[in-house]
N, C-alpha and C positions, 0 to 999 in steps of 0.2 A: 581324400586327405584325412589324416588322423587329427582329431579335435580333442582339446582338453575336456575332461569330464564336466567341469563347471559350466562349459558352454552349452551342454546338453540339458542342464537343469534350469528350468524357468518356473519359479514359484508363483509368478503372476498368472501362469496358465495351467499348471498342473503340479500337484504335490505327490503324485503316485509314480513310482519308478520300479522297473524290473531289472535286477542286476544278476549277472552270471559270472562265475569265476571258475576257471579250469586249470588243473595241474599241468605242469610242463611235460612234454613228450608222452611217455606211456606210464608215468608215475601215477600211483593210486592215492587219492585223498583218503578213501575208505574202502572197505571190502577186501576181497581176496585178489591179490595180484597174481595172475596166471603165469607171468614171466619169472618172477622171483620166488613165488610160492609163499610169500609172507602174507599174513592176515592183518589188515588194518581196520577191521570192523569197528574196533573201539574208538576210532577217531571220529566216527559219526557223532558220538556224544560230545566230543570237543566242540563241534560246530554249534550244536544245540545249546550247550552250556554257555558258550561265548555270546550267542544271540540273546540269551536270557540276561546276561550281565549288561550288555550294551543297551538292551531295551530299558533297563532300569536307570541308565545314565543319560542317554541321548533323548532328545525330543523327536525321535523317529520311531514310528509305529510299524510293527511287523504284521503284514496282512497274510502272507503265505510263504512257505519255504519247503524245500525238498533237498535232502542231502544224498547225492548219488555217489557212484564209485570213484569218479575222477573229477567231479565238478559239483557245484551246488547252485541253487536258484533261491533268490529272495525277492518278494514283492514288498516294497516299503512305502510308507506315507510320511512325508516330512511335515512335522507339526510345528511350524514357526511360531504360531500364536502361543503354544504351550511354553516354548523356550523364553519368549518375551515376557511371560507372566511370572517367571521365577525371580526371586530376589537375588541380589548379587552374592549373598552368602550361600544360597542354595546352589547357584551356578558353580562357585568355587569348590564347594564340597563334592558336587557331582564330578567335576573334572578331575579332582584329586583322588577319586576312586580308581582312576586309570593311570594318572601320571603324578610324578612327584613335583609339585608346584614349587616356585621360587620362594626363598625365605621371606621376602617382603610380603607375599600374600599370606603366608602362614602367620606372620606377626600381625598383619591386618585383621585376620580372623580372630585373633586373641585380643584385639584392641590395643596393641602396643605400638602403633605407628603414629607419626605426626601428620600434619595436614598435607605436606608435599608428598609424603610416602603414600598417603591415602589416595591421592589422585593417580599415582602410578599404579597402585594395586587395582584400583577400579578400572583403569585402562586395560590392564591385563585380563581382568575378569570379563570385560566386555568382549574382548577377542575370543575368550573361551565360550561365551554365550553364543556367538555366531558359529563357532565350530560345532556346538552341540546340536545344531539343526542342519549341519552341512553333510550331504551324502558322502562326499569324498573322505571326510574324517571318520565317519561310521565304518566305511568299507576298509579304510586303512587300519583301524583298530581291530577289525575282524580278521583281515587277511594277514597282517603282520604277526598277530598272535598265533594263528594257525601255522604259518610258515616256520616261525621260530620253534614252536613246540614240536612240530614234525621233524625238523632238521636236528633238533637236540636228541630226539628219540632215535633217529637213524645215524647219529654221529657223523653228519656230513655237512657240507657247505654248498653254496650256489643257489640258483634260482629255483623256487618251488612252484610259483604260478606261471602259467604259460604266457600271460600278457596282463595288461591292465584289465580290470573288470569291465565287462560289457554292460552298458547302461541303455535302457529303453524307456522312454517317457510314455505314460499311459494317460491319454488326453481326455477320456470320458469314462462314464460308468461302465459302458459296454466293454471297453478295452480293459478295464480293471478286472471285471469278471472273467473275460476271455483268458487273460494272462494268469489269473489265479487258478483257473481250471487246468490250463496247460501245465503249470508248475505242479499242481497236486496230482496230475495224471502221469508224471514222468516215470515213476517206478513201474506203473502198469504197462506203459508203452515199452519200457525196457525189459519187460517180462521178469521183473524182480518181485512182483506181487500180483496176486490174482484179483484183488479188489482194492479200491482206494483206501478204505479204512484199514486194510491189512498192510499198507505201505509204511514201513518203519521210518522214523525220523522225517516225517512230513507233517505239514499243518493240517491236512485233511484227516489224518489219523488222530491228531491232537484234538481237533474239533469234535470228531466222532466219539472219542473217549469222554469228552466233557458232557456230551449229551447222555451217555450211558452212566455218567457219574463214576467213571473208573479213575482211581487214583494210582498212578504209577510210582515206582521207587526212584525215578530219575527226574532231574530238574527239567522243566519245560519253560520256554520263553512265553511272555505274555503276547497273545494275539489280539489284534484289533478286531473286536467282535462284529459279527453280522447281526441283523435284527432277529430277536427271538422274543418269547413271551416275557422275559425279564427286561428287555431293552426296547420294547415297542414304543414307549413314551419318550425315549431319549432323542436328542437331536442328531442330525446327520453327521455332525463332527465327531460323535462318540462311536460311530460304526463305519464299516468299510463302505457300505452302500445302503440303499433303501430296501433290499430284499432279505427275506427271512432265511435263517440258517438252514432250515430243512429244504427250502427251495434250492438253495445252492448245492446241498449234498445230493439231491435228486438230479440236478443238472450235471454235476460232475460224473455221477454214476452212469447216467444215460449217454452222455457224450463219450465216456470211456468205452462203453460197449459198441457204440456206433463207429468209432474210428479204428478199432482193433479188428484185423482180418480174421483172427482165430477165435473170436467170440461172436455168438449170435445174439440177436435182439435188435430192437428199434427204440427210438426215443419215445419215452412214455408220454402219455397225454398230459400228465402233470408237469413234466419238464418242458413240453412244448408250450404250455401256458406261460411259463417263465420267459421263454424266448419271445412270445408274442408281446408280453408286457415290456420287454426291452426293445421291441421293434426290430428283431432280428429274424430273418428267414432261416429255416432249418438247414437248407443247403448251404447258405452263406456261412452259418456258424461252423459247419463241418469243414468247409473250405478254409476258414480261418485257423482251425485246429490242426491242419496238416503241417508237417515239419517244413521249415523254410528251406527252399532249394538254393536260394541265393543268399547274399549277405543279409544278416538280420536287420530289420528296420530299426532306426533309432527311436521311433515313436509309433504308437498305435492309436487309432481313433478315426473319426469321420474325416472326409475330405476337407471340410471347412476348418476343422480344428487342426489338421495337419498343416494346412496352408498358414494358419495363424501362428502355429508353433515354429514353422520354418522362418517366418518373418521376425519373430521375437528372438530367435537364436542365430540370426544372421545368415540363414541359408536361402538359396534361391529355390530349392525344392527338397522334398523329403521322400526317401524310398518308402513305398507302401501305399501310395495314393491310388494305384491301379486296383489293389485289393479292396480298398475302401470305397471305390467309386460308386458301387451300386448300393451303398448303405449309408447315405448321408442322414444323420440324425439331427434333430433340432438342437441348437446351441442355447 
């Protein structure tokens, strides 16, 4: 049964989510459309630009992204604590970067309102604060903008996205790393790139460029960092997880070579060390990285966390417990 997206989001149990959105029928979001012959490659930058704008407005951090030909992936972290720390004025200014707020809020910002009007304006701002850390509003502001811009360019009307965005909860650190690696390897698996760092419009390429201190001529969104020599003393809240950036890059590279049939190589000893630290067996990791043959699970994680997530979101069970059955990790 179809469920509302808000019912799949439980900030009490997880703040990390994987979202996917696909264009309707055979329409191309980006790239070369083999049926019409049109080239939509320039639209990839639209997605990246919009992610950059929304990242500056919302209290939602971007962990990973990949812009494909007819769909895109994002791994997001909802930062409720950040949104609650903003002043009312900052919330209003952020929201009005995207929307034209009501006159009463504009007057309130200028200090031109009376006591009763102040209460109404503050009530509106409180609603905006909640929306600024709501996954649904983030995806709405992303998808609606892309659809309108694409249809305006094509001079057409109608549905642009195939369906509502698909949402997958990531319940533990292992699930977050697994999903980020999956997203970053999408172009390699689709034979659109030979290496992860050569994959255009992906977070793995952006992280690789940051290591090489390469400065591109195009806008890039802010990524929630992994641990490196500059962030080693920061708290876990400031980074995606507890693992170093170079560990992650090695992990993605080694996993990519292992899962591709047309590439030779084995998981390196360095990457295997990362897997051991996560408590993941090599065979189990590769099994997780295979494409889903059935419907995509709404959540990823250990069996204990899947059961707790099901209870919190009003489910009797969650698809994917069989995959996680052999890898229960400490809660």
